[in-house]
C-alpha positions, 0 to 999 in steps of 0.5 A: 474270682481267685481263691485266697491262699490259706496260710500254712500251719507254722511248726511248733516252737520247741520251748524248754519250759513246755514238757512234751514226751520224747522217745529215744528214736526222736532224740537220736534222729534230731541229734544224728549229726552229733552222734555221727561226729562222736562215733567218727572221733572215737574211732579216730582216737582208738586208731591213734591210741593203738598206733601210739602203743605199737610205736612205743613198744618197738624194741630198743637198740642192742647194747654193744661193747666198744673195744679199743684195739690200739696198742699201749705205745700208740695210746701213750704217743697220743696222750703225749701229743695231746699234752704238748698241744694243751701246753702250747695253747696255754702258753699263747693264751692271753689272760690279761683281759680276764685277770682281776686287777683289783684283787691282784693289787690287794695281794701284791701280785703283778699280772703276767705280761705277754711279749 
């Protein structure tokens, strides 16, 4: 006859309301994955924090003084050229689409006509 296999003993359930003594070694062993993750995360954050401090503390750009070496005559010629260019742009600008006809009629002003 064949022997009947005996059932294996089931593991005890870890119920929250059953108070059993647990020591520190047991707790560390059962939470080793979380502890490992926490330690790796702490090292990573420390590396990032120190790296960020190193990047922030880099010296800024040096201050520089710009000196325009053009003569006064050249600067006056440039100012005159820019004034002529501004006058030309203003002469040929069409302001009729933006003029306020109602206000102009109330004041008795006739809008400019471009021909």
